ZAMARGU-4260 file (C-alpha; in steps of 0.2 Angstrom, whole numbers, plus 5000, padded with zeros to 4 digits):
<rodrens>
0) 5521/5611/5132 | 5503/5612/5132 | 5492/5601/5143 | 5476/5595/5137 | 5459/5599/5148
5) 5455/5580/5150 | 5474/5579/5157 | 5472/5593/5168 | 5458/5586/5175 | 5466/5570/5179
10) 5480/5577/5187 | 5469/5590/5198 | 5461/5575/5204 | 5476/5566/5208 | 5482/5580/5219
15) 5468/5583/5226 | 5469/5563/5231 | 5486/5566/5236 | 5484/5583/5246 | 5477/5574/5264
20) 5491/5562/5262 | 5504/5577/5258 | 5498/5589/5274 | 5500/5574/5285 | 5516/5571/5283
25) 5520/5590/5282 | 5510/5597/5296 | 5520/5590/5311 | 5536/5596/5306 | 5530/5612/5304
30) 5520/5613/5321 | 5536/5606/5329 | 5546/5620/5321 | 5534/5635/5323 | 5543/5648/5331
35) 5537/5648/5352 | 5529/5630/5350 | 5531/5622/5368 | 5544/5606/5365 | 5544/5593/5381
40) 5553/5578/5383 | 5546/5561/5388 | 5544/5557/5405 | 5552/5541/5412 | 5551/5530/5425
45) 5564/5541/5434 | 5552/5555/5434 | 5539/5545/5444 | 5538/5544/5464 | 5533/5530/5474
50) 5516/5530/5484 | 5513/5519/5499 | 5496/5520/5508 | 5490/5509/5521 | 5472/5509/5526
55) 5460/5502/5539 | 5453/5496/5529 | 5450/5502/5512 | 5454/5518/5501 | 5453/5525/5485
60) 5467/5540/5482 | 5465/5553/5470 | 5479/5563/5464 | 5475/5581/5454 | 5457/5574/5451
65) 5463/5557/5444 | 5460/5540/5452 | 5476/5533/5454 | 5475/5516/5468 | 5462/5508/5474
70) 5464/5495/5489 | 5463/5479/5481 | 5458/5470/5499 | 5442/5479/5506 | 5443/5472/5522
75) 5456/5458/5528 | 5472/5454/5528 | 5477/5472/5530 | 5489/5476/5515 | 5501/5491/5508
80) 5498/5498/5492 | 5512/5505/5482 | 5509/5514/5465 | 5519/5524/5455 | 5516/5542/5452
85) 5520/5555/5439 | 5520/5570/5451 | 5513/5589/5445 | 5513/5603/5460 | 5503/5610/5466
90) 5496/5592/5470 | 5481/5590/5475 | 5477/5573/5485 | 5461/5567/5490 | 5456/5551/5499
95) 5441/5541/5502 | 5444/5530/5517 | 5433/5517/5524 | 5431/5507/5540 | 5423/5490/5539
100) 5405/5491/5544 | 5388/5486/5541 | 5380/5500/5533 | 5364/5498/5542 | 5371/5496/5560
105) 5389/5504/5559 | 5395/5487/5567 | 5406/5473/5560 | 5409/5455/5561 | 5391/5450/5562
110) 5386/5466/5571 | 5395/5460/5587 | 5410/5474/5586 | 5412/5491/5584 | 5430/5492/5573
115) 5443/5506/5572 | 5450/5512/5559 | 5466/5523/5553 | 5474/5529/5538 | 5492/5532/5533
120) 5502/5539/5517 | 5519/5542/5510 | 5526/5547/5495 | 5545/5547/5489 | 5544/5566/5488
125) 5541/5568/5508 | 5523/5570/5505 | 5516/5563/5521 | 5499/5563/5531 | 5498/5572/5547
130) 5487/5585/5555 | 5488/5597/5542 | 5476/5586/5531 | 5458/5591/5530 | 5444/5577/5536
135) 5428/5576/5536 | 5416/5560/5541 | 5401/5556/5531 | 5394/5539/5538 | 5396/5537/5557
140) 5389/5524/5569 | 5382/5515/5580 | 5378/5533/5585 | 5384/5536/5603 | 5391/5519/5603
145) 5373/5510/5606 | 5375/5493/5602 | 5358/5488/5609 | 5350/5496/5595 | 5363/5501/5583
150) 5360/5515/5569 | 5370/5524/5556 | 5371/5545/5552 | 5376/5546/5535 | 5375/5562/5523
155) 5380/5558/5505 | 5397/5561/5496 | 5396/5578/5490 | 5399/5581/5470 | 5417/5581/5464
160) 5424/5578/5482 | 5442/5575/5473 | 5442/5588/5462 | 5456/5600/5462 | 5444/5616/5464
165) 5433/5607/5477 | 5430/5619/5491 | 5435/5611/5508 | 5436/5628/5518 | 5425/5623/5532
170) 5431/5604/5535 | 5440/5601/5549 | 5460/5597/5552 | 5462/5578/5552 | 5465/5571/5569
175) 5483/5560/5572 | 5483/5545/5581 | 5497/5535/5586 | 5503/5517/5581 | 5496/5509/5596
180) 5478/5519/5593 | 5476/5510/5576 | 5486/5495/5578 | 5492/5491/5560 | 5497/5474/5555
185) 5514/5468/5548 | 5513/5475/5530 | 5514/5492/5536 | 5531/5487/5544 | 5536/5482/5529
190) 5535/5498/5518 | 5541/5515/5521 | 5531/5527/5530 | 5544/5536/5540 | 5539/5553/5547
195) 5520/5550/5541 | 5505/5551/5556 | 5491/5538/5556 | 5476/5552/5552 | 5456/5550/5554
200) 5443/5561/5559 | 5439/5565/5577 | 5432/5548/5581 | 5442/5533/5577 | 5429/5520/5582
205) 5412/5527/5576 | 5417/5537/5561 | 5417/5525/5547 | 5418/5535/5530 | 5431/5548/5530
210) 5437/5559/5516 | 5453/5566/5518 | 5461/5581/5507 | 5476/5590/5505 | 5486/5603/5492
215) 5505/5601/5491 | 5512/5618/5484 | 5529/5611/5480 | 5539/5596/5482 | 5544/5592/5502
220) 5561/5586/5498 | 5565/5602/5488 | 5569/5593/5473 | 5565/5601/5457 | 5554/5590/5445
225) 5548/5593/5428 | 5530/5595/5426 | 5523/5585/5412 | 5506/5591/5414 | 5496/5591/5395
230) 5511/5582/5387 | 5496/5573/5374 | 5494/5592/5370 | 5511/5595/5363 | 5524/5586/5351
235) 5536/5578/5363 | 5554/5576/5362 | 5562/5560/5356 | 5569/5551/5371 | 5590/5548/5369
240) 5592/5533/5359 | 5610/5522/5357 | 5623/5515/5370 | 5619/5521/5387 | 5601/5526/5384
245) 5595/5513/5393 | 5584/5507/5378 | 5580/5489/5381 | 5586/5488/5400 | 5574/5484/5414
250) 5574/5500/5426 | 5575/5495/5441 | 5558/5496/5450 | 5563/5494/5466 | 5576/5507/5466
255) 5575/5522/5477 | 5568/5538/5469
</rodrens>
């Protein structure tokens, strides 16, 4: 069979137009089947851990350099924030904690009171706050406890203080405080903080802005957990479907993990 030149040109043009579509259909399966290609299952809520956080008065929580929780109530009433996290170890935790204070005087309640502070955290993998965490104050006042002529000493937060590779080697250890020292309000007792310690810098009353950092090398509870880091850079395996797969059923949010 002989194909005329005009017909050949039309066929060539059609092939060129269809080529991107054919590649889009063929390339993902080829990549997924490539020898040595990394495959990982999609994580589910059963892979997450619950985090409970209580701060006097407010906080921002970063895990592995990503902001994962912010206190929704900056002052009162004191509240507990609970969120679900997808952990990856080693896990770098960084927290910006603040007491309620006037940035010019370091006092609260219309400059009539020196406040106290406190921070406590517990993850369902057994991670807790204690004196092994690092802590550094970045704003304190009223300096010397002087309420007659109150003033504040502060230094700017370092760039990327929450990053995994931030150097906190020179920072002091956090100081542990008792419940009596901090005086937590009722929501604290409604959440699981067993084994965790209240921490702050070495001055619970005058230090108003404190950054905490720690690294959790492995799950404290010893439970092996899959690392889903880079899940968007691989072709994930499809989750199981069909009877018993859990599709269409709500996963119990309140169950212990």
